[in-house]
N, C-alpha and C positions, 0 to 999 in steps of 0.2 A: 503494498501498499504505499505512495507518496506520501512525502512528510508535509501535511498542512501548513499552510501559511501563517505566521505570528503576527500578532498586532501591533500596534504601531502606533503613536501619537501623530495628531494630524498636521501641528507644530514643532517641529523641534530645538528651532532656534530661541536662547533664552540665556540670560544672566546666568542662572544655575548649570542649562546644558554646559556653558564654555566654559566653567569652574570644573565641573564633576563629570561631564561627559553626559552622553543619551541617555535617558530612562531607558531603563528594559521591563516591558510590559511581556509577562509570562503569560501562557495558555491558559486558557480557563478565565484572562481578566480579561477587558477590554470591549465587553459591553458595548452594545452601542443602543441600549435604552435606558432612557432616565426614569429613574426608579420613584422619581416623586413619593416618597415616603412617606410625605405629610399627610397625602391624601386617602389612606390606606385606612384609616376610619371615617371616609367620606363616604356614607353612602349611598349619595346622590351621584357622586363622580362615579362608583363602583357599578352601580345601574345602569348608568348611560354609558358606561365604556363597556362593560360585557353585551348589551344589546346593540351597539353600533354595527353596521356592516364593515366596517376595519378592521373590526376585534380579531385577532390571530389567538389559536390555543394551542400550544405544546401540551400534547399527550403522551402522558409517561405510563408505559405497564410493567411493573417491576423494575421502575426506575428505567428502563430502554425507552430513548425518544423515538417519538414518529420521523423517520427517513424518509428520501425517493426511493425507492428500489432501482431506480435506474443509477442513482445517484447517493450512494451511503454517508458522502461527508457534507449532504445538503439536508437541514432539517424539514422536513414538512409541518404547516400547520392546518390544524382543523376550523372550520367558522362557527359563528353562533349556529346558525341551522343544523350543524351537524351534530354538537354537542349537547343540545337542552334534552336529548334523548335520554341523558344519564343527568345534566343539573336543574333540569326544571329550564322554565322560561324566564325566570325570575329570582337566582339565588341570594339576589344582595336586596332582595324585598324589604329586610328589617335593618334596624341599626343594630350596634353591637348590643347597647343595653337592652331593647329587645331580644334578641339572640339568648342574650344570656339570663332575662326574665323568663322566656319560655321556653327554656332548655328542656327538653327531651330526650332521657338517653336512650328510648326505645325508637329514636325517628334518627335514621343512617343518611346522612347527606354527602355528597358529592366532595372531594378536596379539592380547592379552588385556591390557587397561589395567583395571585397581581404581583408581574414581573417588570413592568413599567410602558413608558410610551417611545416609541419609535419617532422620535422628532424628526430626525436625520433622514429618516426616509429611505436608508441603507439596505435596509431588507425587502425585497420583495413580496406584494402580495400574492396569491395563488391565483387569483383571479383574476379577468384582464378589467372588468368593472368594477372599481372601489367605489366608486359612489363619492358622496362628499366628505370630505376631512372630519374627522373626529376633534374638537372643540371642548375645552372644560377650562374655563376661566381663560388665562393667559396661556393656557397649554395648548398646544395642537401636533397629533402624530395618532399613527394605528397605536392601541392600545393592546399590550400582549400579555397572555394568562397562561398555567399549566395548570393541569388538569391529571389528580391519578386516576388512570381507567384499567386499574389492575383489578378483575373482576375478585369480587369476593362480598360474602355477605348478602343483604336485602338488595343490596344494586347490582349484585354480580351477573344477571340475564342484561340490564340495561348495557353493562361496559363490554360485554361479550359481543354486544349487537354492534355498538359504536367502534369497537376494534377492527369487526368484519365488514364494515361500511367503509373504514378509510382503508383496509386492503382491498379491496374493491376499487376505489381509487387510485393504486397504483402504488401506496405506502407500504412500509415496513417499521416493524421496530428493530431498533440497531441494537447491536450486542454492546451496552456499556462499559463492560471492563475499562479498567483503566490501562488495560495492556493493550487496549485498541481505540486510541484517539485518533479517528481521522476525521473528525467533523472541522469545517471550516473555522478558523480561528474565534472569530465574532459571536458565530454562532453556537461554539463550544462554552463561551463564555454565559451564555442564556443556558446551555442545557445544563453548565455548573451550578447557575443561580437558582433554576429549576428544581433539580435534583437533590440540592442541598436542603431545601424547603420541604418537599414531598418527603423527603426520607426522615428529616427531623419528626414532623407531625406524626408521622407512621411509627417512629419508635418512640413519641412522648404521648402515649394516651391515657396515661394516669397521673394524677398529681403526685410527685415528688414527697410533699408533705403528708398527705391524708391518705392518697392511696384511690383516689374516687376519680372517674371519668374524668377528661376534658376536653373543653368545647374549642375548636379553632375559631380564632377573632382574627380582626385586623388582614384582614384579606390573605390568611394562610399566614401571617408573620407572628402571631401569640397564640398561646391556650391559655385559658382561664378556668379557674374550677367554681363553675356556677354554684349558687347558695341554694336552690330549690328545684326538685325535677318533678315536670308533670307527665312520666310515664304512667302509662294507664287511665289518662285523665283526670290524675287526681293530684292536684299541687302540694309536693312532701318537701319538708326541710330534711337538707342532706347532714352528713355528719358534721359536726363543726373543723374547721380548718381554719389553722394558723395564716394562712395567705389571705385569709379575708378581712383580716385587723389589719393590713397595712393598706398605702397607698397604691401600693402595684401589685394588683393580686392577677399579674399574667406569671404564665413561663416562658423564656422568649428564645430563639434559636439558640445551639452550641456554636461555639467556632475555637478550635482547639488549635492553641500556638503550637507549632513544631518548626524547629531549628534544624536548617540543613548546611551542611559547609564544605566547600574543596579549601583541604588542608596543603599549603603550602610546607614546604621545607624551610631552615632556616636559611638556605642560602639560595631560596627560589628557585632551584632546579628541578625538584619534584612534588607530586602532588600525592598526597594519602589518599588510597581507596581503598573500599572495601565489599566483602561479598555473602550475603546468606546463601543457606545450604540449597535453600529452596529454588533458589536463581538458575535459569540454563548455563551451560558450562562457559568457562570464561566471562562470563559476565559482573562485573566491578560498576561502582558508581560511589558517590559520596555519603561521609556519615551524618544522621538525622537522628532525631531523638524529639521527643516531645517535653515543653517547656513546663517548669515546675515552678507552683504558688511561691511567690516572693521570691523570685531570681528573674535578674535582669536575660535578658537578650545573649551578650554578650557573656554572664557566667555562664548559661544555660549551652551554650557552646561549647566552652572551657570543662565542664561536667561531661557532658556527653562524648566527646570524644576521648577524654583520659577513660572515662568508663570501660566505653566500645574498644578502642584500639591502645589504651596504654600511653599515647601520645599526649604529652603537656602542651598547653598554646598558651600564645602571651598575647601579640595584639589579634583585635575580632575589626573586621569593616563590615557593614551590611551593604552587600548588594542589589536587593530585589527581594520580593514576596510572591507568593503565588498561591489563590483561593484551590484547594484541593477536595473535590466535594466527594469523598472515596472514604469515611461519610461528611465530614467536616471540620478539615484541618487546613489551618493557613501556615504554608510554609514560607519562613522567613530567613528566606537565603544570604549567607555570611559566607566571607575568605577572609581566613584567620590562618596565622603564621608560627608554627613550629619553635619553642624554645632550643636554644644551640645546645643545650644537653638533655632536652625532651622528647627527642626523636625514635627512641626504641619503642621497638612495638611489642606490647604482650595483653593477650585477649583471655587473660585470667579473672578480670573482672565481674564482664558479663560474655555470656553466651551465645548472645544474639549472632555475632560474626562469627564465618567459618574461616575465613581470611581476612586479613588485612595486610596492604604490600604500598610501600612508597615506588612510584611508576614517574620514572624521567619523564620531561614535560614534551620531548619527540615522540615516544612512544604514544601518548595521549593525545598529541594533536594528531595524529596518521588514525587512531581509533575512532576520533571525529568527524574524520573524513571516510572511513572505510568499514567501521566497525558497531557505528548508533544507529539503531532501530528498537521497535517496541519490543518487548520484551518476549510476547507473544511471535512475533514475526523471524522471517530468516534474516542473515545478517544483508546486507545491501551489497550489491556487484562490487567485488575488489578484495572483498573478507577475504584473510588466509586463516584456514582453521587453524587453531591456537592462539590469535593473535588476541587481544584486549578488545571486550565487546562494552558495548559504553549505554545509556539511556539516551532515547531518542531526542531532538530538539525541542518538542514538548515537554519536556521534564526541567524542572528548575535545574535537576541536579548538570543536566547537559547544560546549559547555559551559564552556572557555576564554573565548571571544566573548563568550559571554551572564554569566559573571562580570566581565569589563572593562564592558560596558553595564548591569549591574546596579549597578557600584560597588562590587563585593567585596573589592577593592586598597584602597579608604578605610577609612582607621581609624575606628573606635566614635567617638562624642566621650567624655569622659573628665568 
């Protein structure tokens, strides 16, 4: 599969770019949508956006996005007329306050997430007749939503019918494994946004405080523990919950900060890479790990490198970041330098790595050209069996390794 394009800023020239270099925008970032997050609780806005002829819906079946069968790098979008079979004609008929007041634990509703407005018009609409553009206050552009169409519960038949209708239009659901990242860059960012929120909603059906079922509100970006339940047609008080006694009675989507770092040797001639047992043969990558509470990014980098490889790191420089929706990580990319007396590798602290090695920059440079590919794909043409293999350019690990090879960490001459 050919490597997808990577996002970039429309304008690169600035005082900051001239001093620190061009910004690196990684795969799964760079969405063309304006999220207008302050409108997620505006019921009139959501009603109008959902019902508009320009509204487009990214359907997700078991977290796999809908794509064109003839071009699986291109997302396919359903229209309002397609999805009402599952969602009903007016899923935003009630305000959040009314939804909480009328909560019925026996009622099943389709999970709908508002993604944003496509003000720039970069994504083509699927039909030739788009009609009048959607406008709300000062905002203008096609509204985009994501809907979970995984067949389950009372909605299984409607979801299945919608899935079959989409297949009849020449669409399929794409294998969304992180090993198969072939979506075009900006569409991958939309998919990552949708995947993270739908996955979070499905993973968080119960209140963490009291264990009772929660309700998705705020256009799919919050969950609330309602005080009453109208199941069976009778209003009943639910068990007490501590969250109802505070100003913010909500559960919010999680984002897990994760450090990932390219470590250069003290003399700047080698880079430290590691491999896990389950990875393909000869496949290596940068080291990574979750940031812990009460820990700065730089401290997390030093700790993780030492725990996984035994190498002691001094200076740490932040490079770029990447949202990683598998399920909800924010990869914080850094470049670190080993201390002159701290380069010895020792794997006895943590059993995560099968192997860690220092690789000369020239060998790594060659691997970027001939050995970088998705984990599930064959190596690119020109690869020689036994040579180093690396992650593809859609992974921030590749971008960090590339930055090291290209001398990103070397200060400009004054």
